[in-house]
C-alpha positions in Angstrom: 24.3 49.9 66.9 21.8 47.2 67.9 18.1 47.2 67.0 17.6 48.3 70.6 19.4 51.4 69.8 17.3 52.2 66.6 15.0 55.2 66.7 11.5 54.2 66.1 11.5 55.6 62.5 14.2 53.0 61.7 12.1 50.2 63.3 9.0 50.8 60.8 8.7 49.7 57.3 6.3 51.5 55.1 5.6 51.9 51.3 3.5 50.2 48.5 5.1 46.9 48.7 4.8 46.7 52.5 1.3 48.0 52.6 0.1 45.7 49.9 0.7 42.7 52.0 -2.5 40.7 52.7 -3.4 39.4 56.0 -2.3 36.0 55.3 1.0 37.3 53.8 1.6 39.1 56.9 0.8 36.1 59.2 3.2 33.9 57.1 5.9 36.8 57.3 5.6 36.7 61.1 5.5 32.9 61.2 8.7 32.6 59.3 10.5 35.3 61.3 9.4 35.0 64.8 12.4 36.5 66.2 11.6 39.9 64.6 8.4 40.3 66.7 6.4 42.3 64.2 3.3 44.3 64.4 1.3 46.3 61.9 -0.3 49.6 62.1 -3.8 50.6 60.8 -2.0 52.2 57.9 -0.4 48.7 57.2 3.2 49.9 58.1 5.2 47.0 59.8 6.9 47.8 63.0 9.8 45.8 64.5 9.6 45.5 68.4 12.8 45.2 70.4 13.5 42.1 72.2 13.1 42.7 75.8 15.8 42.7 78.5 16.0 40.3 81.2 14.5 42.7 83.8 11.5 43.5 81.6 11.0 40.1 80.6 10.9 39.0 84.2 8.5 41.6 85.1 6.2 40.8 82.0 6.2 37.1 83.1 5.1 38.3 86.6 2.2 40.3 85.2 1.2 37.4 82.8 1.4 34.8 85.7 -0.8 36.7 87.9 -3.4 37.1 85.1 -3.1 33.5 84.3 -3.6 32.3 87.8 -6.6 34.3 88.3 -8.2 33.0 85.0 -7.3 29.5 85.8 -9.5 29.8 88.8 -12.1 32.0 87.4 -12.4 30.2 84.0 -14.1 33.4 82.4 -11.8 33.7 79.2 -8.4 33.0 77.7 -5.0 34.6 78.8 -2.3 35.4 76.1 1.2 36.5 76.4 3.2 38.8 74.1 3.7 36.3 71.2 0.0 36.4 70.3 -1.3 38.8 67.6 -4.6 40.3 67.3 -6.3 41.9 64.3 -8.1 44.9 65.6 -11.3 46.6 64.1 -9.0 49.3 62.7 -7.0 46.4 60.8 -3.8 47.0 62.8 -2.2 43.8 64.1 -1.0 44.1 67.8 0.9 42.0 70.4 0.3 43.5 73.8 2.4 42.0 76.8 -0.6 40.3 78.0 -4.0 40.1 77.1 -7.5 38.7 78.3 -10.5 37.6 75.9 -13.8 36.6 77.4 -15.3 33.3 76.7 -18.2 35.0 75.0 -15.9 36.7 72.6 -13.8 33.6 72.1 -16.6 31.5 71.1 -17.6 33.9 68.3 -14.2 33.2 66.5 -14.0 30.4 63.9 -11.3 27.7 64.3 -9.4 29.3 61.4 -9.6 32.8 63.0 -8.4 31.2 66.3 -5.3 29.7 64.4 -4.0 32.9 63.0 -4.4 36.6 64.1 -8.0 36.6 65.5 -10.1 39.6 64.4 -11.0 40.8 67.8 -9.8 43.3 70.4 -9.3 41.6 73.7 -11.2 43.1 76.6 -8.2 43.6 78.8 -4.6 44.4 77.6 -1.6 45.2 79.4 1.7 46.9 78.3 5.0 47.2 80.1 7.6 50.0 79.4 11.0 48.6 78.5 14.0 50.7 78.4 14.0 50.9 74.6 10.5 52.1 74.7 9.2 55.6 74.4 6.6 56.4 76.9 4.6 58.5 74.5 4.4 55.8 72.0 3.0 53.4 74.5 0.5 56.1 75.6 -0.7 56.6 72.2 -1.0 52.7 71.7 -3.2 52.3 74.8 -5.3 55.1 73.3 -5.7 53.0 70.1 -6.6 50.1 72.2 -9.4 52.0 73.6 -10.5 53.3 70.1 -10.6 49.6 69.3 -13.1 48.7 71.9 -10.6 47.6 74.8 -12.4 47.7 78.1 -9.6 47.9 80.5 -6.0 48.5 79.9 -2.9 48.8 82.3 0.4 50.6 81.2 3.1 49.9 83.6 6.3 52.1 84.1 8.3 50.0 86.7 11.3 52.3 86.7 9.2 55.3 87.8 6.7 52.9 89.9 3.9 54.4 88.0 0.9 52.7 86.3 -1.8 54.1 84.0 -5.2 52.7 84.1 -7.4 53.0 80.9 -11.1 52.6 80.8 -13.6 53.8 77.9 -15.1 57.4 78.5 -12.9 57.9 81.5 -9.7 60.1 82.1 -6.6 58.2 82.3 -5.9 57.2 86.0 -2.4 57.6 87.4 -1.3 55.2 90.0 2.1 56.0 91.9 4.0 53.5 94.1 4.0 49.9 93.8 3.2 49.0 97.4 -0.5 48.4 96.2 -2.6 46.5 93.8 -4.5 47.6 90.7 -8.2 46.4 90.4 -9.5 44.6 87.3 -13.3 45.3 88.4 -15.6 44.9 86.7 -14.0 43.6 83.4 -11.9 41.0 85.5 -14.2 40.0 88.3 -11.9 39.5 91.5 -8.5 40.2 89.7 -6.0 42.4 91.4 -2.4 43.0 90.0 -0.2 43.0 92.8 2.6 45.5 91.9 4.9 44.6 94.9 6.6 41.8 93.1 7.5 44.1 90.2 9.6 46.2 92.6 11.7 43.1 93.4 12.2 42.3 89.7 13.2 45.8 88.7 
């Protein structure tokens, strides 16, 4: 059995020694073990994220690439891929598959905060369902992002050609079929995520 086959409860460390780690201790743990892809919940439990398969990695790269190209032209903020961690207002540390932080939010961070897990929730975050992910876990994660002041979120289930769009104070929008685009308005002015390449990468 590999880590990809472990049930979620076996991918989570909890208890007083784990929960007692300081922010600096957790950052150092992540730095020394980058292959583990660690996240931390608001309860201070540590979760192991399974490595992505090649198909999921290609699709995640496509999503990040489209976001990066848009931001390169718009120059409205900063784009991050899945290795970046953010300390959210509820104290959890999360690493979405792709994230965008506005220039205004980034400029409020100190140089030291930028060098670690910045204490900020990106305005936009995107998650992609891998075969090892439970859809219900990702849906709960997106709701957590909203509770931590995310302004726009995309959850992509490529095998089902389905996307879920999350916005504060609005019902989750379910988009079916990958022959279309997802609008980033008004959070990401002019950004549209083209879903068609994900079909080819699946």
